N, C-alpha and C positions, 0 to 999 in steps of 0.2 A: 572235845572228843567224844563225850556222850552220845551227842546227835549221831555222829558217824558211826558208833558202836551199834546204836539202835537201828540204823539202817542196814549195816552189814548183817545183823542177826535175822532180819525180816526180809531181805531182798533175795530172789533167787538168782542164780548164775544167768539164766535166761534174761530176766528183767535187767541185771546188771549190764549185760551185753549190749541191751539197747540203748543205754544211757551212756555207756563207757566213752564212745566215740565223741560225744558232746561236751565232755568234761573238759577238753582243751587244755588251756594253762592254768587251770585250777586243779589240776591232778598230778601228783607225784613230781618228777624231776622237773617238770615244766613250770611249776608254781613259782612266781616271781617272789613270794614272801620266803619259800624255801630256799632259793637260790640267793637271796639277800642274806639269810642267816649263814649260809655256807660261806659266802663272801667275806661276813664281817668277823668271823672267828680268826682268822690270820692277821687281820688288822688289830684286833684286840690284843692278841697274843705278841705282836710286835710292839704295840704301845706299852705294853705291861713290861717287856723286856727291856725296852728303852729307859722306863721309869726306874727299873731296878738298877740299872747301869749308872744313870744320873745320880741315884740316892747312894750308890756304892753299897749295895746290900744283895744277898743271895737269898733265893726262896726259902732255903734251909733256915737261913737267920730269921727269916719273917715268922716261920712255923715254930721254931724252938723257943723263940723269945717274943710270942706273939703279943702278950700284954704291952711290951715296949713299941711294938710296931703294928698296933690295932689297926690303923688305917690301911696299910698295905695287906695285912692279913685279911681285913674285910674285902678288899679289893681282889685278892687271890680267891676267896671263897666265892664271891660273885662270878668270878670265871669258872670255877668248878660247877656252880649252880648252872650257868649257861650251857657248859658241856654235858652235865648230868641230864637236864631236861631235854636237851636236843637228842641225847642217845636214847631216853626213855621215849620220846616221841617217834624215833626211827623204829625201835622195837616194837612199839603200839602199831605203827604203820605196817610193818612187816606182818603182824599177826592178822590185821585187818585184810592185806593183800592175799595171805595164805586162805583165809576163810572165804574171801569173795572169788578170786580167780585160780587159786591153787599156787604151790611153790614152784613150779616148773613152767609156768606160762610166761609168755613175752607180753612186754609192755606194749602200749600203742605206737611207740617208736621201734618196737622190735627187739628191745633189750630184754634179757633174760632177768626174771625177779631175783636171780642170784646176785645181781647188782646191789639190790637192796640188802640182801642179807651181808654183803661186803661192807656195805656202808655201815651197818651197826657195830661192826668191830672198830670203827675208826673214832678215835677221840681227838677233840680239839687241843687240849692241853694236857698231854700225857704226863709230862714233867710234874705236874701237881698231884697227880695220882700215884707217880712212882715214888715221890718223896714220902707218901703216907706209908707204903710199904717199907722203905728204908728206915724211917723213924720208927715204925712199929716193931721192926726186927731188932733194931739197935737198942730199944729201951724195954723189950719184954723179958722180964726177969725169969720166966719160964723158960726161955731159950738162952739164959745166961747173960742178958743184956742189963744195962744199968739205966736207972731213970735219967731221962734228959733234963738237964738244967744248966 
């Protein structure tokens, strides 16, 4: 991302306009790599859900008793990492787009950059993030909760 940041900071909108149309499939939602990552997330989520069903365990059990379920906990955290890194990339990409062409411009396909803004709100594994909130609220003594054990 550093190289892209350097280019974005030093290229004028006029210069970018000259190279924009030749980016083709290397740009944005046309990128095969981007689309593979998007396609992979639901497959990973389904495989994880199927594994939990076969193991007869819930996500909550994995996190509450993580030492007993270290392999499943590690796998769940890898899914959180995948989600988190993709989310950060999307936010970074939106900032780059805003700096380069603005937040109200259309993409090469005529789509508004607001499509990118919507994508930033999307999480692949929201249940893993929601569980964190639930467990935090349940266990926070400051809010009248009890330690999880």
